[in-house]
N, C-alpha and C positions, 0 to 999 in steps of 0.2 A: 376444579378447572381453573387454569390461569387466565386472567383478564387483563385488559389493557390498563395501564395506570398513568395519572398524570406524569408528564416529563417524559414519557416513554417515548423512543424514536420508533415511528412506524412505517411501514411500506404498504401503500396502497396501489393494487395492480387491476386495470380494467380488462376486458375480454380480448383487446388487441394487443395486451402485453405492455401498454404503455403505463409507466409508474410514476408515482409521487412518493418522496420521502419527507416526512414531517415530524416535528416534536411536537407532542400534544400539550396543549396550554388551555386550562379552562376559559371559557369566554371567547376563544379563538375560533376562526374559520378557514378551511381550504377552499380557494376558489379554483376551479378547473374548467376547461372547456366543455364538460358534460355535467357542469352543475357545481353546488356548493354543499360542502359538508362540515357540520359543527362539530369541533372537537369534543364538546360535551356529549354529542351523541356516541361517540366512539369509546370514551373512558368508561371502563366497566364491562366493555364487550368482550367476549372471548377471542383469544387468538385464532386465526384461521375462519372467520366469520365473513360472510357476504354481506356487506354495507351498501347504502344506497344514497347518492347525491339528491338533493331536493327536486330534480328532474326525474328521478327514478331511475338513473344509471347505475348498474352494480359494479362495486369494487370489491377485491379481496383485502382483509386486513391481517397483515403478515408482519412479522420480524423481519427486517432488512438483513441479508447477509453482508460479509465483508466485501464480496463481490459487488452488490448493489452500492455500498458506499462509495467505493472507489470510483465507479463508473459515475456515480452521481456528483462527485466534487466539481466544484468551481475550479477552473485551471487557465493559465495562461502560458502553460508550457506542455510538453508531451509528457505523459505518465508512464510509470512502470506497469505494464499490463497485469490484470489479476493472474493470468495462466503462468507469469513468469514470478508474480510476487510471491505466491504460494509455495513454489518450488523452490525459491530463495530461502524461506524460513527453514525448510527441511534440510537443504543443502549445507546450511550455516549453523544449525542446531540452535536456533532461535526460539527460546521458550519463557516462561514466566520466570522472573528472576534475573533474566540476562541484562547485561550492559552492552547496548549497541550503538555504535557510531556510525554516522552515514554524512556524505556531502555528495552533490547538494541537495538541500531540500526540495526544491523546485515548488510545484503546487501542494505537495504533501500526501500524495498518493501512498508512496511506501512508506513514509513515516506515520501514516494511520495503521498499515499493516503491522509495522514492528511495534508500535504502541499497544495495540490489542495483545500482540503475541506475548509482550514482556510482562504486562501488567498481571497482578497489581503491585509486585515487589520490584520489577526491573525498571530500567531506565534508557531513554533513547537521547543521545547528544547529537543533534542535527545542525550543520554548518552550511550557510548560505552565504553569498556575496551581495546579491540583490536584495535591496529592503522591500520592494514591492513584492517579490517571490515570498519572502518569510513573511510578511504581513499576511498574505493571501492564505499561505499555509497555516499560519496561527489561526487565522478565523475558521478554517475548514476544520481543523481538530478541535477548536474551542466548541463549535457547533455540535461535536460529537462527544463532547464531554471528555476528550483524551489528552487535554494539555498538561495535566499533571504529571503524566508518564514521560513528558518530553521536555529537554532543555533546549532552547533555540540559541544559536550563537551566528552573530552576523559578522563574518570575517574570512579573509581569505586563508585557506589552510596551508598555504607555503610556509608559513612559520611553524606549522606544527599543530597537533591537536593537544588539548588540555589534559586528556585522559590517558590513563596507563592501565595496563593489564584488562583491557576490554575483551570481551567474548567474542564479538564479532565486529566488523567493519566494512562498510558498503560503500563504493564510489559510483556515482551516477554523474560523471564529468567527461567532458571531451579528450582530456589528456592526462589519464589517471596514471601514466608513467612518471609524471613529474612529481608525483607525491606518495610514491611507495615507500621512500625511507620514513616519511613521517607516518604513514600507515602502520609499518612494522613496528615502529616506537611505542604506538599507542595500543597495539595488541598484546595480550598475554601470550607466553611462549605455546605455540602450537594452535594459536587463535585462528578464526575463520576469516578470510579476505574474500570479498566478493564484487563483482564489478558489472555492468551492462554497457555494451557499445554496439553502434549500429552497423559498421562496416569491417570487413575482413582485414584491411590494412591495418586498421587502429588495433585489432585483436593482436596480429603479428607483432607489432611493435611493443604492446603490452606484455606477451609472452616473454620475449626476449628480455624486457627490463624486470619482470618477476624473477627470472633465472639468476639475475645479477644483484639482486637485493634480499637473498636470503628467504624467498618464498618457494615451497616446493608444493608435490602433489597438485599439480596445475591441470584444470580440467576447462575444457570450451565445450559448451552445449548450446542447442537452439531448440526451442519447443514450438510446436506446430499444433494449432487447436482446430478440429474439424467436427463442428456441431453437425447434428441430423434433424431432420423434420420429425418431431415426434408424433406422426399421425399412423395409428396402425395399418391402414389400408394401404399407405404409400410412404413407408420408411425409407428415407433416402438422405444422401447429404444435403444440407442447405446449400444453394448457389455460391454463397460467398463464405469464406473461412478467414479466422485470425492466423494468417502465417507469419511472415518474418516480422517480430516486432524489436528484436534486439539479439545480440550473442552474450550468453552469460558465460563468465569467467570466474572461476573459483580457485582458490589457492590456501595454503596454510602458512603461517608465520614460523620459521623454524630457527632453532639457535645455530649460528654460524659454526662450520666445522673446523677443527683446528688441522685438517689435512692442507 
């Protein structure tokens, strides 16, 4: 039976689904509105166990999912939602060993997902122009032990990317059409390009620009997530749903035709 160890990242969930994510350190404590938990009391406990605060309040001791980690990030900007991030990994064939370029980093939500996906042998190259954003993203990934898989770069990508023959490149920028030539140069032939945009007029402009810069197999998609109330006697959709979060645009970097 696997048990919780020092330095493990744990998820504690109470009966109201309020959750806490904490890295366990011997001698430390977690203070909540429902009482205090000693880290020493959790270390050595089997995963999936119900534990109790000093006030007797129960919480489940679990491993956090990537979805949990992304939602728990400290942020000063909008992040790519988990429903979109997981789909991006599949559409762009991002897996262990891949070299992935992204711009901009933002608060590091998608950087986190990329870093987990490419580890332990891959690398993420993350470009950002705002120092405060990059510092926050670096702290977020450092707390999760993922910085060894990410190379942070503080600069404008108008001058191009340092990388060549990257497997995938993702832009989370308001004017991605300004950087398509740079993106194509950084990608391996046939490499995967991705982007997220909030409005249709931006998508239209990007599609036109992609066709002019040797990108093909263009796709535009939108994901809607509709959760349900998981109660057997009254199973039904929850009143609120995660609807429009952005349009996803995918394409492939192609070799220019001689025709």
